[in-house]
N, C-alpha and C positions, 0 to 999 in steps of 0.2 A: 329864949333858948333857940339856938340855931339847929336846924336839922338838915342833913344831907340825904337826899333820896337818889339812888341810882336805879334807873329803869333800863332793862335790857329785854330783848326778844327772848321768848322761852326757847328752850332746846327743841330742835325739830322745825322751828319756823325759819323759812328762808330769809336771809339777810342780804339783799342786793347791794346795799351801801357797803357793808362789810366786805363783800366779794369784790366790789370795785376798788376798795382800798387795798385789799390783798393783791389784786392784779397790778395796781399802780406801784406798790412796794416791790413786787417781783420785777417789774419793768425798770425800776431804779437800781436793781442789782441786789436787793435783799432776798436772796434765794431761799433762805431758811424759814420763811413765813408760811406755815401750813394752813392757817385760817385766821380770820379777823371777824369779830362781832362788834358792831357799833351800837352804842346806847346813848343815854343822856343823863346828866347830873343836874339836879335841881336843888338849890339851897333855899330853905324857907326859914324866916326869922319869926318865931312864935312869941306871943306875949307871956305865955306861961313858963314857969320854972319847974312845974310838976312833970316829972319824967313820964309817968303813966298816962297823964292827960295828953302830953305831947305825942306819945306813941299812938294813942287812939285817934287823935285829930289827924295826924299824918296818914294813918291807914285809911281813914275816911276820904282824905284828899286824893290818895292814890286810886282808890276804888271808884271815885266819881269823876276825876279829871286828869290827874297826872300820868296815869298809865291806862293803856287799853288792856284790861284784864283778860281778854280772850287770847291775846298773843304776846303780852308782856308780863314780866314779873318785876318786882321792885324789892329793894333792900334799903332800910333806913339806918342812918348812923346819927346817934345823939351823943353829945359830949358826956 
């Protein structure tokens, strides 16, 4: 089973990369961009087909490695 994990900075955490992208877009003439938040997408191919087991395993992965739980949140998509 494939899982897609989207990791983003939590609300209120400064995002200097997102701000750099916003400024670059403005410099390229995209004046309507009010904000940009940058994150990462991680695809994990799991050996299990059990949805509950996959969700539990991915949550443990996020809490231990894939996300910095102090400043980042994550969302998991399973088929």
